[in-house]
C-alpha positions in Angstrom: 240.3 -8.8 69.7 238.3 -5.9 70.7 239.5 -3.9 67.8 238.6 -6.6 65.4 235.1 -7.0 67.0 234.5 -3.3 66.3 235.6 -3.6 62.8 233.2 -6.6 62.1 230.4 -4.6 63.7 231.2 -1.7 61.5 231.1 -3.8 58.3 227.9 -5.5 59.3 226.3 -2.0 60.2 227.2 -0.7 56.9 225.9 -3.7 55.1 222.6 -3.7 56.9 222.2 0.1 56.3 223.0 -0.4 52.6 220.4 -3.1 52.1 217.8 -1.3 54.0 218.4 1.9 51.9 217.7 0.1 48.7 214.9 -2.4 49.8 212.7 -2.9 48.1 214.4 -1.7 44.9 211.2 -1.2 43.0 210.3 1.6 45.5 213.6 3.1 46.6 215.7 2.9 43.5 214.8 5.9 41.1 215.1 5.0 37.5 215.8 7.3 34.7 214.2 7.9 31.4 216.1 5.1 29.7 215.2 2.5 32.3 211.7 3.5 33.4 210.3 4.9 30.1 208.9 8.4 29.6 209.4 11.3 27.2 212.5 13.2 25.9 211.7 16.6 24.6 214.0 19.4 23.0 212.3 22.9 23.0 213.4 26.2 21.5 212.6 29.4 23.1 211.4 32.0 20.7 213.5 34.9 22.2 212.0 37.4 19.7 208.8 37.1 21.7 210.6 38.5 24.8 212.0 41.4 22.8 208.4 42.1 21.4 206.9 42.0 24.8 209.5 44.4 26.1 209.2 46.7 23.1 205.3 46.8 23.2 205.4 47.6 26.9 207.8 50.4 26.3 205.8 51.7 23.3 202.6 51.8 25.6 204.4 53.6 28.3 205.9 56.0 25.6 202.4 56.6 24.2 201.0 57.5 27.7 203.9 59.9 28.3 203.2 61.7 25.0 199.5 62.0 25.8 200.5 63.5 29.3 202.8 66.2 27.7 200.4 66.9 24.8 202.5 65.6 22.1 200.6 64.5 19.0 201.5 61.5 17.0 201.1 57.7 16.9 203.2 55.0 18.6 203.3 51.4 17.2 205.7 48.5 17.4 207.5 48.1 14.0 209.6 45.0 14.8 210.6 42.8 17.9 213.3 45.2 18.8 211.9 48.5 17.7 208.9 50.9 17.8 208.0 53.8 15.7 206.7 57.3 16.5 204.9 59.0 13.6 203.1 62.5 13.0 204.9 64.5 15.5 204.8 68.2 14.7 208.1 69.9 14.4 207.3 72.4 17.1 206.7 69.5 19.5 210.1 67.9 19.0 211.6 69.3 22.3 208.7 67.7 24.3 209.2 64.4 22.5 212.9 64.6 23.3 212.0 64.7 26.9 209.9 61.6 26.6 212.7 59.9 24.6 215.2 60.7 27.4 213.2 58.3 29.6 214.0 55.3 27.3 217.5 56.5 26.3 219.3 53.9 28.4 217.7 51.0 26.3 216.7 52.5 23.0 218.5 54.6 20.5 216.5 57.2 18.6 216.8 57.2 14.8 215.1 60.3 13.2 213.3 59.9 9.8 211.3 62.1 7.7 207.9 64.0 8.3 208.1 63.7 12.3 208.9 60.0 12.1 211.2 58.5 14.7 212.5 55.0 15.2 213.5 53.7 18.6 215.7 50.7 18.4 216.7 48.4 21.3 220.4 48.5 22.0 222.3 45.3 20.8 223.6 44.6 24.4 220.3 45.1 26.0 218.7 42.9 23.3 221.3 40.1 24.0 220.7 40.4 27.8 216.9 40.1 27.2 217.4 37.0 25.1 219.6 35.4 27.7 217.2 36.3 30.4 214.3 34.9 28.6 215.9 31.5 28.1 217.0 31.4 31.7 213.6 32.4 33.0 212.0 29.8 30.6 214.3 27.2 32.1 213.4 28.0 35.7 209.6 28.2 34.8 209.7 24.8 33.1 211.5 23.2 36.0 209.0 24.5 38.5 206.1 23.1 36.3 207.7 19.8 35.8 208.4 19.6 39.6 204.7 20.2 40.3 203.8 17.5 37.9 205.3 15.2 40.4 207.8 13.7 38.0 210.6 11.8 39.9 214.1 13.1 39.0 213.3 15.1 35.8 216.1 16.7 33.8 215.6 20.3 32.6 218.7 21.7 31.2 220.1 24.0 28.4 220.9 22.0 25.3 222.9 22.7 22.1 225.3 25.4 21.2 222.7 28.2 20.1 221.9 29.1 23.7 218.1 29.0 23.1 217.3 25.2 23.3 216.1 23.4 26.4 216.2 19.7 27.1 213.4 18.1 29.1 213.3 14.4 30.1 210.3 13.2 32.1 210.9 9.6 33.5 207.6 7.7 34.0 205.3 10.2 32.3 202.5 8.5 30.4 200.2 11.4 29.4 202.7 13.0 27.1 200.2 15.4 25.6 199.1 16.9 28.9 202.8 17.2 30.0 203.7 19.0 26.7 200.6 21.3 27.0 201.6 22.3 30.6 205.3 23.0 29.7 204.5 25.0 26.6 201.6 27.0 27.9 202.6 30.7 28.2 200.0 31.5 30.9 200.2 35.2 30.7 197.6 36.5 33.0 196.4 40.2 32.6 193.6 42.1 34.2 192.2 44.9 32.1 189.3 47.3 32.2 186.6 46.6 29.6 185.6 49.6 27.6 183.0 47.9 25.5 181.5 44.5 25.0 181.0 41.7 24.7 180.0 41.8 21.1 179.2 39.0 18.8 181.5 40.3 16.2 184.6 42.5 16.0 183.1 44.7 13.3 179.9 45.3 15.5 181.8 46.1 18.4 183.8 48.8 16.6 180.9 50.2 14.7 180.5 53.3 17.0 184.1 54.0 16.5 184.3 54.1 12.7 185.6 50.5 12.7 189.0 51.7 14.1 190.5 50.4 17.3 191.8 53.3 19.4 195.5 53.4 20.0 195.3 52.8 23.8 192.9 49.9 23.4 192.7 46.5 21.8 190.1 43.9 20.8 190.4 40.5 22.5 188.3 37.3 21.8 186.5 35.7 24.7 184.0 32.9 25.4 180.3 33.4 26.5 178.5 30.7 28.3 175.3 30.0 26.5 172.5 29.4 29.0 174.5 27.2 31.4 174.6 24.5 29.0 178.4 24.1 29.3 178.9 25.2 25.7 180.3 28.6 24.8 180.4 31.0 21.8 183.1 33.4 20.7 182.4 36.9 21.6 184.7 40.0 21.6 185.7 42.6 24.1 187.3 46.1 23.7 189.7 46.4 26.5 192.3 48.9 27.5 195.7 47.9 26.1 197.7 48.5 29.3 196.9 45.8 32.0 196.0 47.0 35.5 197.5 43.7 36.9 199.6 41.0 35.4 200.7 37.4 36.3 203.9 39.0 37.7 201.8 40.4 40.5 200.5 36.9 41.5 201.4 35.5 44.9 199.5 32.2 44.6 196.8 30.4 42.5 194.7 27.4 43.6 191.6 25.4 42.5 188.3 26.4 43.8 184.5 26.6 43.2 182.7 29.6 41.8 179.3 30.8 43.0 177.5 28.1 40.9 179.9 25.4 42.2 181.7 25.0 39.0 185.5 24.6 38.9 187.3 27.8 39.1 190.9 29.2 40.0 191.2 31.6 42.9 194.2 33.9 43.0 195.8 36.3 45.5 198.2 39.1 44.7 201.4 40.3 46.2 201.7 43.7 48.0 202.5 45.7 45.0 199.7 44.0 42.9 197.2 44.5 45.6 197.8 48.1 45.7 197.5 48.5 42.0 194.3 46.2 41.9 192.8 48.2 44.8 193.4 51.5 42.9 191.9 50.3 39.5 188.9 48.6 40.8 188.1 51.5 43.3 188.1 53.8 40.4 186.0 51.7 38.0 183.2 50.5 40.2 180.2 49.5 38.0 182.4 48.5 35.1 183.6 45.2 33.9 187.2 43.7 34.5 188.5 41.3 31.9 190.5 38.4 33.1 192.9 37.8 30.1 194.8 34.5 29.8 197.2 34.2 26.8 195.4 37.0 24.9 191.9 35.6 25.4 189.2 36.8 27.8 188.1 33.9 30.1 185.8 36.0 32.1 184.7 39.6 32.5 182.9 40.1 35.8 181.4 43.5 37.1 183.3 45.4 39.7 180.8 46.0 42.5 183.3 47.4 44.9 187.1 47.8 45.8 189.0 44.7 45.5 192.4 44.5 47.2 194.2 41.2 46.9 191.9 38.3 46.1 190.3 37.3 42.7 188.8 34.4 40.8 189.0 33.2 37.4 185.9 31.3 36.3 184.3 30.0 33.1 183.7 26.8 31.3 186.5 24.7 33.0 186.8 21.1 33.8 188.4 20.0 37.1 191.6 18.9 35.3 191.9 22.3 33.3 191.5 24.2 36.7 194.4 22.0 38.2 196.5 22.7 35.3 195.8 26.4 35.1 196.6 26.9 38.7 199.9 25.0 38.2 201.1 27.1 35.4 200.0 30.3 37.2 201.9 29.4 40.3 205.0 28.5 38.4 204.9 32.0 36.5 204.3 33.0 33.0 206.9 31.9 30.4 208.8 35.0 28.9 208.4 33.8 25.4 206.7 30.9 23.5 208.2 27.6 22.9 208.4 25.2 20.0 209.2 21.6 20.0 212.2 20.6 18.0 212.5 16.9 18.9 210.3 14.4 20.8 211.2 10.7 21.7 209.2 8.5 23.8 210.7 5.4 25.6 208.2 2.8 26.5 208.0 1.1 30.0 208.6 -2.2 28.3 211.8 -1.1 26.5 212.9 0.4 29.9 212.3 -2.8 31.7 214.3 -4.8 29.0 217.2 -2.4 29.7 217.0 -3.0 33.5 217.0 -6.7 32.9 220.0 -6.6 30.4 221.9 -4.5 32.8 221.2 -6.8 35.8 222.3 -9.8 33.5 225.4 -8.1 32.4 226.3 -7.2 36.0 225.7 -10.7 37.3 227.5 -12.1 34.2 230.5 -10.0 34.9 230.4 -10.8 38.5 230.4 -14.5 37.8 233.3 -14.5 35.4 235.3 -12.3 37.8 234.5 -14.8 40.6 235.8 -17.8 38.6 239.0 -16.0 37.7 239.7 -14.9 41.4 239.0 -18.4 42.7 241.1 -20.0 40.0 244.1 -17.5 40.4 244.1 -16.6 44.1 242.5 -19.8 45.5 240.6 -19.4 48.9 241.8 -15.8 49.1 239.7 -15.2 46.0 236.5 -15.7 48.2 237.6 -12.7 50.2 237.9 -10.5 47.1 234.5 -11.9 45.9 232.7 -10.9 49.1 234.3 -7.5 49.2 233.2 -6.8 45.5 229.7 -8.1 46.2 229.5 -5.9 49.3 230.9 -2.9 47.2 228.0 -3.3 44.8 225.4 -3.4 47.6 227.0 -0.3 49.3 227.0 1.4 46.0 223.3 0.8 45.5 222.5 1.8 49.0 224.4 5.1 48.5 222.4 5.9 45.4 219.1 4.9 46.9 219.6 6.9 50.2 220.9 10.1 48.3 218.0 9.8 45.7 220.3 9.6 42.7 218.8 8.4 39.5 219.8 5.1 37.9 220.3 5.2 34.2 221.6 2.9 31.5 225.1 4.7 31.8 224.7 4.2 35.5 224.4 0.4 35.0 227.6 0.7 33.0 229.1 2.4 36.1 228.0 -0.7 38.1 229.9 -3.0 35.8 233.0 -0.6 35.9 232.8 -0.8 39.8 233.2 -4.6 39.6 236.5 -4.0 37.6 237.7 -1.3 40.1 237.1 -3.8 42.8 239.1 -6.5 41.0 241.9 -4.0 40.3 242.1 -3.0 43.9 242.1 -6.6 45.2 244.7 -7.6 42.6 247.1 -4.9 43.9 246.6 -5.9 47.5 246.9 -9.7 46.9 250.0 -9.3 44.6 251.6 -7.2 47.3 250.8 -9.8 49.9 252.4 -12.5 47.9 255.6 -10.5 47.6 255.6 -10.0 51.3 255.2 -13.8 51.8 258.1 -14.3 49.5 260.4 -12.5 52.0 259.6 -15.3 54.6 257.3 -13.0 56.6 254.6 -14.6 58.7 251.1 -14.7 57.3 249.7 -11.9 59.6 252.7 -9.6 59.1 252.5 -10.3 55.3 248.7 -9.4 55.2 249.2 -6.3 57.2 252.2 -5.1 55.2 250.4 -5.8 51.9 247.4 -3.5 52.9 249.6 -0.8 54.4 251.9 -0.5 51.5 249.2 -0.6 48.8 247.0 1.8 50.5 248.6 5.1 49.2 248.6 3.6 45.5 244.9 2.7 45.8 244.2 6.2 47.3 246.0 7.9 44.5 244.2 6.1 41.8 240.8 6.6 43.3 241.5 10.5 43.9 242.5 10.7 40.2 239.3 9.0 39.1 237.1 11.1 41.4 238.6 14.2 39.7 237.7 12.9 36.3 234.2 12.1 37.5 233.9 15.6 38.9 234.7 17.1 35.4 232.2 14.6 33.7 229.5 15.7 36.1 230.2 19.3 35.8 230.3 19.5 31.9 228.4 16.5 30.9 224.7 16.1 30.0 222.1 13.9 31.5 223.5 10.4 30.5 227.1 11.4 31.2 226.1 12.8 34.7 224.4 9.5 35.4 227.6 7.6 34.7 229.7 10.2 36.6 227.3 9.8 39.6 227.6 6.0 39.7 231.4 6.2 39.2 231.8 8.7 42.2 229.7 6.5 44.4 231.5 3.4 43.2 234.9 4.8 44.0 233.9 5.8 47.4 232.4 2.4 48.3 235.4 0.6 46.7 237.9 2.5 48.9 235.7 1.0 51.8 235.4 -2.5 50.8 238.7 -3.2 49.2 240.8 -1.6 52.0 238.7 -2.0 55.1 236.1 -4.8 54.4 238.8 -7.1 52.7 241.4 -6.5 55.5 238.8 -7.1 58.2 237.9 -10.5 56.5 241.6 -11.5 56.4 242.1 -10.6 60.2 238.8 -12.4 61.2 240.0 -15.7 59.4 243.6 -15.4 60.7 242.3 -14.8 64.2 240.5 -18.2 64.3 243.5 -20.5 63.4 247.4 -20.4 63.5 248.1 -20.6 59.8 251.7 -21.1 58.6 250.5 -20.7 54.9 247.8 -18.7 53.2 245.9 -19.9 50.2 246.7 -17.1 47.8 
């Protein structure tokens, strides 16, 4: 009796813990996109952008090295995976070879005519850069989505091309804002201003014969007009090579500027602080352009050496500052993104799916109850109780571990009912066989459970292996089904073997039965 009492207490404890874990369901059970509503996006990473950024960076560095060695000529990117050097005198070719040796690991040199050379990115390096850009984009999008506060988002590779990303955001209502945050490149650069601002590009370059120097570039920006909150487009001539980039950021946060307007304050890591301190110390009295995605948002005057702190201010709203801080903290995307597919699931449609799933589960349980009671008589009550508890333990499992309930997951619930019936049928049929050998009721029940246990264990392990493969190689909906199936198998082992047996023992302990209604 003492052992039976502990078994009953264990069953009650598990049941109470399960009910507590998912109560109230509206707060503790996480619903997926198909049940809660939200947005489904498929994006393509423009991997050519990553190659172009790498090539332009190497070309700028190549240009600086040529200047240091006194090599004449021009350097310009010719394609995403190549840059071209032109106008190099024949007598300076040995010096050019020295510069070329510094990039020989990643680029091959193809000589042309009249001092022209093409430097082409090696195919293996290009493939690696493309793969890295997709992987970095995936991680960046995941960080941004998590900071949006979306519950259980899905961010994963999609398709067979290797450059597509699936994003599912359950419960998101402001789709436009979510898309803008996900897609924003957020490439931050701090560059020394050589001239400007000017009202037109032509006017800015008038003193330079209308030609942009090779080590500089013209960028548009916004100029606040008299504090009215409106702005006009102006142009800045800045150095091409950035003093500090977003890769040197440690953190970014919303703040207020000196006029109490929304701004973004940022701090730099150790390497960024060292570079920033050196550049600002050498350019006191000049302006520093804060460039975001190729546009100057502000260009304050450098009044002294700055080490590791800075601020981005301009004509921002509070929401824009929040979003800009978010994308800067999550890091810059290595390449631009394009949307290939967008589907929006309304909250009403999701609620209808939940209602239909609940009705399907209850309907299945009702039909199973009728069958069990009709075929196994009073013992069928035992099976129904164990199956009902199986569903509650399963729901508690998912709520406690934070798993997301999806429409395929509801199918897993219905399948769990079937697994519970299957296990109980095996046990009951074995008990009937034991009773046919003229064993006593208690002995027949004990033998029935003992001799079926290995069969049930074997089938459940095989199903768990299948669920593991579904979870490993499946996408979102398949993973949802695999998750529910896994938890269902574990809870079914507990309820069909332990709970059902405890109920039999509890009933048989209260009376001396010569027959069992089965």
